[in-house]
C-alpha positions in Angstrom: 0.5 33.8 26.6 -2.6 33.2 24.5 -2.2 29.4 24.5 1.5 29.3 23.4 3.8 26.5 24.4 7.5 26.5 25.2 9.7 24.0 23.2 12.8 24.6 25.2 14.1 27.5 23.0 11.2 29.6 21.9 7.5 30.0 22.4 5.4 28.2 19.8 2.4 30.5 19.3 -1.1 29.4 18.2 -2.5 30.9 15.1 -3.2 34.6 15.4 -0.4 35.4 17.8 3.3 36.2 17.7 6.1 37.6 19.8 8.6 36.2 22.3 5.7 35.4 24.7 2.9 35.1 22.0 1.6 38.5 23.2 1.0 40.1 19.9 -2.0 39.5 17.6 -1.3 38.9 13.9 -3.5 37.7 11.0 -4.4 34.1 11.5 -2.4 31.7 9.4 -3.8 28.2 9.0 -1.0 25.5 9.2 -2.1 22.2 7.7 -1.3 18.6 8.7 -0.7 19.2 12.4 1.6 22.2 11.9 1.8 25.0 14.5 2.3 28.7 13.9 5.2 30.1 15.9 4.4 33.7 15.1 6.7 33.8 12.1 6.2 30.5 10.3 4.5 27.2 10.4 6.4 24.6 12.5 5.7 21.4 10.6 5.8 17.8 11.8 8.5 15.6 10.5 6.3 14.2 7.7 5.3 17.6 6.1 7.0 20.7 4.9 6.1 23.9 3.0 4.9 27.4 4.0 1.7 25.9 5.4 3.0 22.3 6.0 1.0 21.3 2.9 3.7 19.2 1.2 4.6 15.6 2.1 8.4 15.0 2.6 9.9 12.4 0.2 11.3 10.4 3.1 12.5 10.5 6.7 15.9 8.9 7.4 16.1 6.6 10.4 19.6 6.5 12.0 19.2 3.1 13.7 22.1 0.8 14.5 22.5 -2.6 16.0 25.2 -3.4 18.5 26.7 -6.8 19.2 29.0 -8.0 21.9 31.4 -10.9 21.6 32.6 -12.4 24.9 36.3 -13.3 24.8 38.8 -14.6 27.3 42.6 -14.4 26.9 45.5 -15.0 29.2 48.4 -12.5 29.3 51.7 -14.2 30.0 54.2 -11.3 30.2 52.5 -9.4 33.1 52.0 -10.4 36.7 48.7 -10.2 38.4 48.2 -7.8 41.4 45.3 -7.0 43.6 45.4 -3.4 42.4 44.0 -4.5 39.1 40.7 -5.2 40.8 40.2 -1.5 41.4 39.2 0.1 38.1 40.2 3.5 39.4 43.7 2.5 40.3 46.8 3.5 38.4 47.7 -0.1 37.6 44.3 -0.9 36.1 44.2 2.3 34.0 47.7 1.6 32.6 46.9 -2.1 31.8 43.5 -1.1 30.3 45.2 1.5 28.0 47.8 -1.0 26.9 45.3 -3.8 26.3 42.9 -1.5 24.4 45.6 -0.2 22.1 46.8 -3.7 21.3 43.2 -4.9 20.6 42.7 -2.0 18.2 45.7 -3.2 16.3 44.5 -6.8 16.3 41.0 -6.0 15.2 42.0 -3.5 12.6 40.1 -3.9 9.3 36.8 -4.7 10.9 34.5 -1.7 10.1 32.0 -2.7 12.7 34.6 -2.7 15.5 33.8 -0.1 18.2 36.3 -1.2 21.0 36.7 -3.5 23.9 35.4 -3.4 27.5 37.3 -5.3 30.2 34.8 -7.1 32.5 37.3 -8.7 34.9 40.9 -9.5 35.5 41.9 -12.8 37.2 45.1 -14.5 38.3 47.1 -16.7 36.1 49.2 -14.8 34.9 46.4 -12.3 34.0 43.3 -13.7 32.7 41.3 -11.0 30.9 37.6 -11.4 30.4 36.4 -8.7 27.9 33.7 -7.9 25.4 34.4 -6.9 21.8 31.8 -4.2 20.9 30.5 -4.2 17.4 28.1 -1.8 15.8 26.3 -2.1 12.4 23.5 -0.4 10.5 20.2 -2.0 10.9 19.0 -4.1 7.9 16.6 -7.0 7.6 19.7 -9.2 7.5 21.5 -7.7 10.4 21.8 -11.0 12.3 23.7 -12.7 9.5 25.9 -9.6 9.1 26.9 -9.5 12.7 27.3 -13.3 12.8 29.9 -13.0 10.0 31.6 -10.2 11.8 31.8 -12.3 15.0 33.4 -15.1 13.1 36.1 -12.6 11.9 36.6 -11.5 15.5 37.2 -15.1 16.5 39.7 -15.6 13.7 41.7 -12.5 14.4 42.1 -13.0 18.1 43.0 -16.7 17.7 45.7 -15.8 15.1 47.0 -12.9 17.3 47.4 -15.0 20.4 49.3 -17.6 18.4 51.6 -14.9 17.0 52.1 -12.7 20.1 53.8 -15.3 22.3 56.9 -15.1 24.5 59.9 -16.4 22.7 63.3 -16.5 24.3 62.0 -14.4 27.1 60.9 -11.6 24.7 57.5 -10.5 23.4 57.0 -8.9 20.0 54.3 -6.6 21.4 53.4 -5.0 24.7 51.3 -8.1 25.6 51.9 -11.7 24.8 49.3 -14.5 25.2 48.9 -18.2 25.9 47.4 -19.4 22.6 45.9 -22.5 24.2 43.9 -20.4 26.7 42.1 -18.2 24.2 38.3 -18.6 24.4 35.7 -16.9 22.2 32.2 -17.4 23.7 28.7 -16.0 23.2 27.7 -13.4 20.7 24.6 -11.2 21.5 23.2 -8.2 19.8 20.6 -5.6 20.6 18.9 -2.7 18.7 20.3 0.6 19.9 16.8 1.9 20.3 13.8 1.2 22.4 11.8 0.4 19.3 12.2 -1.1 15.9 12.7 1.2 12.9 9.1 0.6 11.6 7.8 1.8 15.0 10.1 4.8 14.8 8.6 5.7 11.4 5.1 5.6 12.9 6.1 7.6 15.9 7.7 10.4 13.7 4.7 10.4 11.4 2.3 10.9 14.4 -0.7 8.9 15.3 -2.9 10.4 12.6 -0.6 9.5 9.8 1.1 6.4 11.1 -0.8 4.1 8.8 0.6 6.0 5.8 4.3 5.3 6.4 6.4 2.2 6.1 10.1 1.3 6.2 12.3 1.2 3.1 16.0 0.9 2.5 17.9 3.0 0.0 21.7 3.6 -0.3 22.2 1.4 2.8 20.1 3.8 4.8 16.7 3.1 6.4 14.0 5.5 5.3 10.4 6.2 6.4 8.5 6.6 3.1 4.9 7.1 2.1 2.9 6.2 -1.0 3.9 9.6 -2.4 7.7 8.8 -2.3 9.5 8.0 -5.5 12.6 6.0 -6.3 12.1 3.1 -3.9 11.7 -0.6 -4.5 8.4 -1.1 -2.7 5.4 -1.7 -5.0 3.3 0.6 -2.8 5.0 3.8 -3.8 3.1 5.9 -6.3 4.4 6.6 -9.8 4.5 10.4 -9.6 4.1 10.6 -13.4 0.6 9.3 -12.8 -0.2 11.0 -9.4 0.1 13.9 -7.2 0.1 13.8 -3.4 -2.9 15.0 -1.4 -2.2 18.1 0.6 -4.4 16.8 3.4 -2.2 13.7 4.0 0.2 11.3 2.2 -2.3 9.9 -0.2 -2.2 9.7 -3.9 -4.5 11.9 -6.1 -4.6 10.2 -9.5 -4.1 12.3 -12.6 -6.0 12.4 -15.9 -3.7 12.9 -18.9 -4.4 13.5 -22.6 -4.2 9.8 -23.2 -5.0 8.0 -19.9 -7.2 7.9 -16.8 -5.3 6.6 -13.7 -6.9 5.0 -10.6 -6.0 2.8 -7.7 -4.4 3.4 -4.2 -1.1 4.3 -5.8 -2.4 5.3 -9.3 -0.8 2.3 -10.8 -3.8 1.3 -13.0 -4.1 3.2 -16.2 -6.9 3.1 -18.8 -6.4 4.4 -22.3 -8.9 7.0 -23.3 -8.9 5.8 -26.9 -9.8 2.3 -25.8 -12.7 3.6 -23.7 -13.9 5.9 -26.5 -13.7 2.9 -29.0 -15.8 0.7 -26.7 -18.3 3.4 -26.1 -18.5 4.1 -29.8 -19.0 0.4 -30.6 -21.7 0.2 -27.9 -23.5 3.2 -29.4 -23.3 1.7 -32.9 -24.8 -1.6 -31.7 -27.6 0.3 -29.9 -28.4 2.3 -33.0 -28.6 -0.9 -35.1 -31.0 -2.4 -32.5 -33.1 0.8 -32.6 -33.3 0.7 -36.4 -34.4 -3.0 -36.4 -37.0 -2.3 -33.8 -38.3 0.6 -35.8 -38.6 -1.5 -38.9 -40.6 -4.2 -37.1 -42.7 -1.5 -35.4 -43.6 0.0 -38.8 -44.5 -3.3 -40.3 -46.6 -4.2 -37.3 -48.5 -0.9 -37.6 -49.1 -1.4 -41.3 -50.5 -4.9 -40.8 -52.7 -3.7 -38.0 -54.1 -1.0 -40.3 -54.7 -3.5 -43.0 -56.7 -5.8 -40.7 -58.6 -2.9 -39.3 -59.6 -1.9 -42.9 -60.8 -5.4 -43.7 -63.0 -5.5 -40.6 -64.5 -2.1 -41.4 -65.3 -3.1 -45.0 -67.1 -6.3 -43.9 -69.2 -4.3 -41.5 -70.1 -1.8 -44.3 -71.2 -4.6 -46.6 -73.4 -6.2 -43.9 -75.0 -2.9 -43.2 -75.8 -2.4 -46.9 -77.5 -5.8 -47.1 -79.6 -5.1 -44.0 -77.9 -7.4 -41.7 -77.2 -6.8 -38.2 -73.4 -6.6 -37.6 -72.4 -9.4 -35.4 -75.4 -11.6 -36.1 -75.1 -15.2 -37.6 -76.6 -15.6 -41.1 -77.0 -18.8 -43.2 -76.0 -17.4 -46.5 -77.4 -20.4 -48.4 -80.9 -20.0 -47.0 -80.9 -16.3 -47.3 -80.4 -16.6 -51.1 -82.6 -19.7 -51.7 -79.7 -21.8 -52.8 -81.2 -25.3 -52.7 -79.3 -28.4 -52.8 -79.6 -31.2 -55.4 -82.0 -33.3 -53.3 -84.2 -30.4 -52.3 -87.9 -30.8 -53.3 -90.0 -27.7 -53.4 -93.4 -28.4 -51.8 -95.2 -25.8 -53.9 -94.3 -27.5 -57.1 -95.4 -30.9 -55.8 -98.8 -29.6 -54.9 -99.3 -27.9 -58.3 -98.9 -31.3 -60.0 -101.9 -32.6 -58.3 -104.2 -29.8 -59.2 -107.2 -30.9 -61.6 -107.3 -34.6 -60.7 -110.7 -36.1 -59.9 -111.8 -36.2 -56.3 -111.6 -39.7 -54.9 -114.9 -41.7 -54.5 -116.4 -41.6 -51.1 -119.1 -44.3 -50.4 
C-alpha cells in the first residue's frame, strides 16, 4: 500500500509509511543517495551506508572469476570399449566416469586452479577419451598469462602421467593405464564467469547516478570497486583522507582547511601552506605601501612647485597693476623709461643749437 514495493521478502515502504503492507503512517524520514525507507530503517544502495545512507562505503568487493578449459585426448588401454559407454545415463558410463574423474584428480593434484574434468566423448580404440580440464582463477589484469601458465602445467602433468601409468607385464599400477604416444593436449580457451567485466559490475552496483565515481582496484588479491573517498589503494585518484572528507551527497571529496594548509583539487592532493600565502600577501602589502609613500612624496613636491609658480605669477600681476599697466598687455620697457641708445639723437636738443642764428638772405 501507499506506494510500497515488494522485494521478495518484505514490503519496502516509501517515506512516511511502515507496516507489513506499508499501511501505517510514521514521521517522514529522508533517506539520502537513493536509499529507501522500509518503515524501520533506510535501505541503502550498495555504495552507501549509515542511518540515512549518508556515508560512502570504503569499497565494494567483486567476486569475479575466470574459467579456462583445456581440451585433452587420452587413450585408455586396460579397458574395452562398449556401446553402452555412449549412453551417459548407463551404468557402464557412470562407473567409467567415476573411475576416470578420481584418477584425474590424483594426476592434477597440486594445481590450485583445477576444478575437475568433463568427458565430452568416448571412442573405440581401446577407449579414446576426449575431455576438458576445467580451470578457474580470480580475475586480474594478467589473468590470461596466469591461465596460460596453468595450462602448461596441465599438459606437463598429463603427459608425465600417461608415460608412467602404462600396462607392464599385463598389470597396471592404477585403475586406468594409457598409451603415452596417443596423449594429445589441444586448445585452451577462457571466459569470464560473468556477463560483464568487473569495471562494468562496479558501475552497475553503484547505479547510473554514481557510476562515474567508481572504478576498479585490486587489493589483497581481490577486486574492489572504490571511489575517490576510499583509502589504502594504489590508484592516484583516491583521496588522502587526512586532507579531505567525503561529500554526503555523493562520493566526492570535500577538501579540508587545517591550521597550516589549505587543500584543493579533485582528490584534495594539492596543499598550500598558509604561512607561504601570508608571507606573499605581507610582501605584496609592503611593496604597495612603499609605492604609495613614493607617490605621496612626488605629489607633495608637485603641489609645492605649483604653489610657487602661482605665487610668482600673482606677484608679477600685482607689480604691473601698481605701475598702471594693463595685465596681459605688451610693453617696451626701454621706451617707457626713455632709455636711449648710444646712437640716439634727441631732436629737441638739435633744434635748440640753431636758435639765434641770422636768418638766411632772400633776394
